[in-house]
Each structure stands twice: as structure tokens, then as C-alpha cells.
C-alpha positions as CSV (number, residue, x, y, z in Angstrom):
1,M,-2.6,34.0,-57.4
2,I,-0.8,35.5,-60.3
3,S,2.7,36.2,-60.5
4,N,4.0,39.2,-60.4
5,Q,5.7,39.4,-63.5
6,I,2.1,38.4,-65.7
7,L,1.3,41.1,-63.9
8,Q,3.8,43.6,-65.1
9,N,3.7,42.8,-68.9
10,T,0.2,43.5,-68.9
11,I,-0.2,46.8,-67.4
12,E,2.6,47.3,-69.6
13,G,0.8,46.2,-72.2
14,L,-2.8,48.1,-71.4
15,K,0.0,51.1,-71.5
16,A,1.4,51.1,-73.9
17,I,-2.2,50.8,-76.1
18,T,-4.3,54.2,-74.0
19,R,-1.1,55.7,-72.7
20,V,-1.8,56.3,-69.0
21,D,0.4,54.5,-66.4
22,F,-0.4,51.8,-63.7
23,C,0.3,50.6,-60.8
24,V,-1.0,47.5,-59.0
25,M,-0.7,47.3,-54.9
26,D,-1.9,44.4,-52.5
27,V,-4.1,45.2,-49.9
28,D,-1.2,45.8,-46.9
29,G,0.1,48.2,-50.0
30,K,3.4,46.3,-51.6
31,E,3.5,47.5,-54.9
32,A,2.8,43.8,-57.3
33,A,3.8,46.0,-60.6
34,S,4.0,49.1,-61.9
35,T,4.8,51.3,-65.1
36,T,6.3,54.8,-63.1
37,P,8.2,55.0,-59.7
38,S,6.4,58.4,-59.3
39,M,3.9,56.1,-58.0
40,S,5.8,54.0,-55.8
41,G,4.7,56.8,-52.6
42,C,0.5,55.6,-52.3
43,E,1.1,52.6,-49.6
44,S,-0.7,54.8,-47.0
45,E,-3.7,55.2,-49.6
46,T,-3.9,51.7,-50.7
47,V,-3.8,50.9,-47.3
48,E,-7.1,52.9,-46.6
49,F,-9.0,52.3,-49.7
50,A,-8.3,48.9,-49.3
51,R,-10.5,48.6,-46.2
52,S,-13.7,51.0,-47.3
53,P,-16.7,50.4,-48.7
54,A,-15.6,51.9,-51.7
55,D,-15.2,50.2,-55.3
56,S,-13.5,52.7,-57.1
57,Q,-11.9,56.5,-55.7
58,E,-10.3,59.5,-56.6
59,I,-7.6,60.4,-54.4
60,R,-4.6,63.3,-54.9
61,G,-4.7,62.5,-58.7
62,Y,-5.1,59.1,-59.0
63,Q,-7.5,56.4,-60.0
64,Y,-8.5,54.3,-57.7
65,F,-10.4,50.8,-57.9
66,K,-10.2,47.3,-56.1
67,I,-9.9,44.3,-57.6
68,Y,-11.8,41.0,-56.3
69,D,-11.1,37.5,-55.8
70,E,-13.9,35.6,-54.0
71,Q,-15.9,38.8,-52.7
72,Q,-12.5,39.7,-51.1
73,P,-10.6,42.4,-52.4
74,E,-7.0,40.3,-53.2
75,Y,-5.6,44.0,-55.3
76,V,-5.6,47.4,-55.5
77,L,-5.0,48.8,-59.1
78,I,-4.4,52.7,-59.2
79,A,-4.4,54.7,-62.3
80,S,-2.3,57.3,-63.3
81,G,-4.4,61.0,-63.8
82,I,-8.2,62.4,-63.2
83,G,-11.2,62.4,-65.6
84,E,-14.2,60.4,-67.1
85,D,-12.0,58.7,-69.5
86,V,-8.8,57.9,-66.9
87,Y,-11.7,56.7,-65.2
88,M,-13.4,54.4,-68.4
89,V,-9.9,53.2,-68.7
90,G,-8.8,51.9,-65.1
91,K,-12.1,50.7,-65.2
92,M,-11.4,48.1,-68.0
93,A,-8.3,47.5,-67.0
94,A,-9.6,46.2,-63.8
95,F,-11.6,43.9,-65.2
96,Q,-8.6,42.4,-67.3
97,I,-6.6,41.7,-64.4
98,Q,-9.8,40.8,-62.4
99,N,-10.5,38.1,-65.8
100,L,-6.6,37.2,-65.0
101,L,-6.8,36.1,-61.8
102,V,-10.2,33.4,-62.2
103,A,-8.7,32.5,-65.2
104,Y,-5.6,31.2,-63.2
105,K,-7.2,30.5,-60.1
106,E,-9.7,28.4,-62.2
107,R,-6.0,26.7,-63.6
108,F,-4.5,26.4,-60.1
109,D,-7.1,24.5,-59.2
110,K,-7.1,22.0,-62.0
111,D,-3.5,21.5,-61.5
112,N,-4.3,21.4,-56.7
113,F,-6.9,18.6,-58.1
114,I,-4.6,16.2,-60.7
115,K,-2.0,16.9,-57.9
116,N,-3.7,15.2,-55.0
117,L,-5.6,12.5,-57.5
118,L,-2.7,12.0,-58.7
119,L,-1.7,10.8,-55.4
120,D,-4.6,9.8,-54.4
121,N,-5.9,11.7,-52.1
122,L,-9.2,12.1,-52.5
123,L,-11.9,10.2,-52.2
124,L,-14.0,9.0,-55.0
125,V,-17.0,11.2,-53.8
126,D,-14.6,13.8,-54.4
127,I,-13.1,13.0,-57.1
128,Y,-16.7,13.3,-59.8
129,S,-17.9,16.0,-57.8
130,R,-14.7,18.3,-58.7
131,A,-14.0,17.0,-61.8
132,K,-17.9,18.5,-62.0
133,K,-16.9,22.0,-60.9
134,L,-13.7,22.0,-62.6
135,H,-15.2,21.1,-66.3
136,I,-13.2,18.3,-66.6
137,Q,-14.6,15.1,-68.5
138,T,-14.7,11.8,-65.9
139,D,-15.3,9.7,-68.4
140,V,-12.7,9.6,-71.1
141,K,-9.6,7.4,-72.2
142,R,-5.4,8.2,-70.0
143,A,-2.5,7.7,-70.0
144,V,0.2,9.2,-68.2
145,L,3.6,10.3,-68.0
146,V,6.4,10.4,-66.0
147,I,8.9,12.9,-67.6
148,E,13.3,12.9,-66.4
149,T,15.6,15.3,-67.5
150,G,18.8,15.8,-66.5
151,N,17.8,19.6,-65.7
152,S,14.6,18.4,-63.9
153,R,15.3,19.9,-60.6
154,D,15.5,23.5,-62.9
155,S,12.0,24.6,-62.6
156,N,11.5,25.5,-66.2
157,V,11.2,22.1,-67.8
158,L,7.4,22.3,-65.9
159,E,7.7,25.5,-68.5
160,V,8.5,23.8,-71.4
161,M,6.2,21.1,-71.8
162,R,3.8,23.8,-71.1
163,S,3.9,25.9,-73.9
164,F,4.6,22.0,-75.7
165,C,1.4,21.1,-74.7
166,G,-0.3,24.8,-75.3
167,S,-3.0,26.3,-73.3
168,N,-5.8,24.9,-75.1
169,S,-5.1,21.4,-75.1
170,K,-6.6,18.8,-72.9
171,D,-3.8,17.4,-71.2
172,F,-2.7,18.7,-68.7
173,V,0.9,19.1,-67.3
174,T,2.0,19.8,-63.7
175,A,4.4,18.1,-61.1
176,V,4.1,16.4,-58.1
177,D,7.9,16.1,-57.1
178,E,11.1,17.8,-57.8
179,N,12.3,15.2,-60.1
180,N,9.2,14.8,-62.8
181,V,7.5,16.7,-65.1
182,I,4.0,14.7,-65.2
183,V,2.0,14.9,-68.2
184,V,-2.4,13.4,-67.9
185,K,-2.7,12.6,-71.6
186,D,-5.9,12.7,-73.1
187,L,-6.7,10.4,-75.9
188,S,-9.8,10.0,-78.8
189,E,-11.1,6.6,-78.3
190,G,-9.2,4.1,-81.6
191,D,-5.8,5.7,-79.9
192,G,-3.4,3.3,-77.5
193,A,-0.1,2.7,-77.0
194,K,0.5,3.3,-80.6
195,E,0.5,7.0,-80.3
196,I,1.8,7.5,-77.1
197,E,4.3,6.2,-77.9
198,K,4.3,8.6,-81.0
199,S,3.5,11.6,-77.8
200,A,6.6,9.9,-76.2
201,D,9.2,10.2,-80.0
202,S,7.4,14.5,-80.0
203,I,8.3,15.1,-76.0
204,E,11.8,13.9,-76.1
205,A,13.2,15.3,-79.9
206,F,11.6,18.7,-78.5
207,L,13.1,18.7,-74.8
208,L,16.1,17.8,-76.5
209,K,16.2,21.4,-79.1
210,E,15.6,23.2,-75.3
211,G,18.4,22.6,-74.4
212,M,17.7,19.4,-72.4
213,T,19.0,16.7,-71.4
214,Q,19.1,13.2,-70.2
215,V,15.6,12.6,-71.4
216,H,13.4,10.0,-70.3
217,I,10.0,9.3,-70.4
218,A,7.8,5.9,-68.7
219,Y,4.9,5.5,-69.1
220,G,1.8,3.2,-68.0
221,T,-1.3,1.4,-69.4
222,V,-4.5,3.2,-70.5
223,V,-7.4,4.3,-68.4
224,R,-11.2,5.1,-69.0
225,E,-12.0,6.6,-65.7
226,I,-10.5,9.4,-63.7
227,K,-11.0,7.3,-60.4
228,E,-8.2,4.9,-62.5
229,V,-5.3,7.9,-62.9
230,S,-2.8,7.5,-60.1
231,R,-3.1,3.6,-61.2
232,S,-1.5,5.0,-64.4
233,Y,0.3,7.1,-62.8
234,K,1.9,4.5,-61.0
235,E,2.7,2.4,-63.7
236,A,4.4,4.9,-65.3
237,K,7.0,5.7,-62.2
238,M,7.7,2.2,-62.0
239,A,8.3,1.7,-65.4
240,M,11.0,4.8,-64.9
241,D,12.8,2.9,-62.1
242,V,12.2,-0.4,-63.9
243,G,13.6,0.9,-66.8
244,K,16.9,2.6,-65.3
245,I,17.9,-0.5,-63.5
246,F,17.2,-3.6,-66.6
247,F,17.2,-1.0,-69.9
248,D,19.8,2.0,-69.7
249,E,20.0,2.1,-73.1
250,R,16.7,2.9,-73.3
251,N,14.7,7.1,-73.7
252,I,11.5,5.2,-73.4
253,I,10.5,2.3,-71.8
254,A,6.0,1.6,-71.0
255,Y,4.6,-0.2,-68.4
256,S,3.5,-2.8,-70.2
257,E,7.1,-4.1,-71.5
258,L,8.6,-4.1,-67.9
259,G,8.5,-8.2,-68.6
260,I,10.3,-10.4,-65.0
261,G,12.2,-6.5,-64.5
262,R,8.2,-5.7,-62.4
263,L,8.7,-8.4,-60.8
264,I,11.3,-8.9,-59.1
265,Y,11.5,-5.2,-58.1
266,Q,8.7,-6.0,-56.0
267,L,11.0,-7.9,-54.6
268,P,12.7,-7.1,-51.0
269,I,15.6,-6.7,-50.8
270,P,16.6,-9.8,-47.8
271,L,14.7,-12.7,-50.3
272,C,17.3,-11.1,-53.1
273,K,20.3,-11.6,-51.0
274,M,19.0,-15.4,-49.8
275,F,18.3,-16.2,-53.7
276,I,21.8,-15.0,-54.9
277,K,23.8,-17.2,-51.8
278,E,21.5,-20.4,-52.9
279,I,22.4,-19.4,-56.4
280,F,26.5,-18.4,-56.2
281,G,27.1,-20.1,-52.6
282,G,28.2,-16.1,-50.9
283,R,30.0,-15.5,-54.1
284,G,29.3,-11.5,-54.8
285,L,28.5,-10.5,-59.4
286,D,32.1,-8.1,-58.8
287,E,34.2,-12.0,-58.1
288,F,33.8,-13.2,-62.0
289,D,36.3,-11.4,-64.0
290,E,35.3,-8.7,-67.5
291,E,35.7,-12.1,-70.3
292,T,33.4,-14.2,-68.4
293,L,30.2,-11.4,-67.7
294,T,31.0,-11.1,-71.5
295,T,30.5,-14.3,-72.1
296,I,27.6,-14.9,-70.3
297,N,25.6,-11.9,-72.0
298,K,27.2,-12.7,-75.0
299,F,25.3,-16.2,-74.7
300,F,22.2,-15.0,-73.6
301,E,21.6,-12.6,-76.4
302,N,22.3,-15.7,-79.1
303,S,19.1,-17.4,-77.5
304,L,22.5,-19.4,-75.9
305,N,23.7,-21.1,-79.4
306,V,27.5,-22.1,-78.8
307,S,28.3,-21.4,-82.5
308,E,27.1,-18.1,-82.7
309,T,28.2,-16.4,-79.5
310,S,31.8,-18.6,-80.4
311,R,31.7,-16.1,-84.0
312,Q,30.7,-13.1,-82.3
313,L,33.6,-13.5,-79.8
314,F,35.4,-14.3,-82.1
315,I,37.2,-17.2,-80.2
316,H,36.9,-21.2,-80.6
317,R,34.3,-23.0,-80.0
318,N,36.1,-25.2,-77.4
319,T,36.9,-21.8,-75.9
320,L,33.9,-21.3,-75.5
321,V,32.8,-24.6,-74.4
322,Y,35.8,-24.5,-72.0
323,R,34.7,-20.9,-70.4
324,L,30.6,-22.7,-69.8
325,D,32.6,-25.9,-67.8
326,K,34.7,-23.5,-65.7
327,L,31.4,-21.6,-65.3
328,Q,29.3,-24.8,-64.4
329,K,32.7,-25.1,-62.4
330,S,32.8,-21.9,-60.0
331,T,28.1,-22.5,-59.4
332,G,26.5,-25.7,-60.4
333,L,24.7,-23.7,-63.3
334,D,25.5,-25.0,-66.6
335,L,24.4,-22.4,-68.7
336,R,23.6,-24.5,-72.1
337,I,20.3,-26.0,-70.0
338,F,17.4,-24.3,-70.1
339,E,16.2,-24.0,-66.5
340,D,20.5,-23.0,-65.4
341,A,20.4,-20.6,-68.0
342,I,17.2,-19.5,-66.5
343,T,17.9,-19.0,-63.0
344,F,21.3,-17.4,-63.7
345,R,19.6,-15.2,-66.3
346,I,17.2,-14.0,-63.1
347,A,20.5,-13.8,-60.4
348,L,22.0,-11.0,-62.4
349,M,18.8,-9.1,-63.2
350,V,18.8,-9.1,-59.2
351,V,22.2,-8.0,-58.2
352,K,21.3,-5.3,-61.0
353,Y,18.3,-4.1,-59.2
354,M,20.2,-5.0,-55.5
355,N,23.2,-2.6,-56.4
356,Y,21.2,-0.1,-58.1
357,M,18.7,0.3,-54.5
358,E,21.5,-0.1,-52.6
359,S,23.2,3.8,-54.8
360,L,19.3,5.3,-54.1
361,D,21.0,5.0,-49.9
362,Y,22.8,6.8,-50.4
């Protein structure tokens, strides 16, 4: 439950204060942490003490103390020395580690609860009963942020985010896979999308400062009940994927900003292929040269304005008209007509979506 490094730091701090050496072993006599190598030979005594009914015992110049987890011995603390003073120091050290065990167990339980909540692994009645037991409010505003970096497979990202939020924060920071870190953000009553965007900006700036690369953040809509947190998580996950396809120039994307990309993302691939075949007559988008694609995209950027598009492309208006006529002959779509322009625009997005999905297969 507690990492060996935490135990090591704890007993080293206690030794610095009390000048007493300590060793922590599990009930099988395996050393977890120690301030001196001279106590490594206490395995057999530790196992024998752990099996005894005593809570503390003096054995061959050392004081032994049991540390419990739900009334079951979890660790044995050994203090070097005998006498009342060492016994008192040992009892205080055992009490400190006992409290650490309780705190980390509660943190683990909360983390486990949030993970299952996000993944929809809990029944409705279990959500509220476990939330009450873990002292988690059920009726506050929350939103889920999904964070992905070029360092995502490094577990350090999770710890960095936990340090950013702080131990006293009401936000929950966890991970359900090796690719993303998830923040379940607690919001005040008047908070909305603007506040979430500010939080996302702060997180991005912090991660970049910590040396993280390729930071992408997506977030779902605000929910008011704890049972709806999983919905906000699914929205954030979708926003992350759709953002990579259609908004690759943006590092922060909200589910509410996905527009038609959200609809295309939910289309089955066979239906997409059928649509593209109808539009392009079996031709692939890669058959269009770079000049044609640049012209099309610039034409859309300028809301189908021929004069402005030709000006930005540094070409004569008649040259642009020629290119559009040529495209109409090959596809049957005249981009100067609003309905045809929409059809072509959607087709481009569908192709982009298909290419993305095919890249995932590999």
C-alpha cells in the first residue's frame, strides 16, 4: 500500500529527530526500509513476533512493534535499543507509520473508486454508498479533463499532475491506461466553460515548464451529479480523438466545440467508404495534386469568396475560376454553389477521419 521509498523517508526523518535506528519489515521478514544494515539479520525474530499475540516485544536488544491494517498485522517496526525511552520512541514511530498506512489506504480507495466511476463499472446504488463512505460529495459541479503528452507512457506525468493539483485539492487525478492522465475537476457553483479553459491553460503551461512535450488537453461538459462523471469522461475522450483528426493545430479542445466532426467520428467506416465512392467516383483524395488541395482549402477559408481567395493565393481571378471549373469536371461538384461546397467539405473531413482510423489499425 505504502511504497518502500515513503517508508524509507519516514524512518530516516524519525531517526534524524530521535537518533534511534529503525527497520520496517513485512510479516514474512522481508525488509521494506531500514536506517542501518545491522538490523538485516532480524528476519526470523520478525516472523516469530508477527505470529505471536503480542503487539510489542523486546527481543535481543531490539524493540518490536506491530503495525496493523484493518486489525491484521501489515508491517513490523524494529527500533534499535532497549529501555523506556526507546520503547516510547518506537511506539510513536509505529503510530506515525500506522497513520500513513490509513491515509494511503484511503487515497488508494478513492483512486480506485474514481477509476471505476469513470469506466462505468459501478452500480448506481454503489456509487452513492461508496462516495458517502469515502467522504466524497455527490452533488457538486465537476468536469473531466483528459491530458496526453509525448511523455504519457512515463508514470512521472501522473505524479507531476498530482503535485500540480496539491494534496488538499478537491480535484481527483488518476489514470485508467498508460496513455492519458485524467483530472476530475471540482467546480464552484458559478464556474463554467471559461473557468475550465483557464485551468486547461494553466495545466498546459505547467507541464511544458516541467519538460513535457506535445501536450494535448480535452475536456467534457459540466455535470452536477457524481453518477454523470463517466459521461463527461467519455466526452473528453471523444474530444481528444476528434481534436487529433480535425483540430490538430489546437492543443486544448472542448467537447462542445467539435461541431460536425463529432458526427463524422461516430460513422462506421463502411458507410464512409460508400459515401466517398459516391462523391469522388472511386478516386482517392491523394489523386488531387497539392495545388488543387491548397486552392480548395483556401477557398473554404474565405467562405467561397473568389476575389479574396485569388488575392491570397497571388493568382488571377480567371486562374482560380479555371481551377474550380476543372475540379467540377472531375467530381461533378461546383464549389461556388453552397450545397456542393458543403458536400465536398464533408467529404474532405470523412477522408481525414478514415485515414486516421486506418493509421490506428497499424
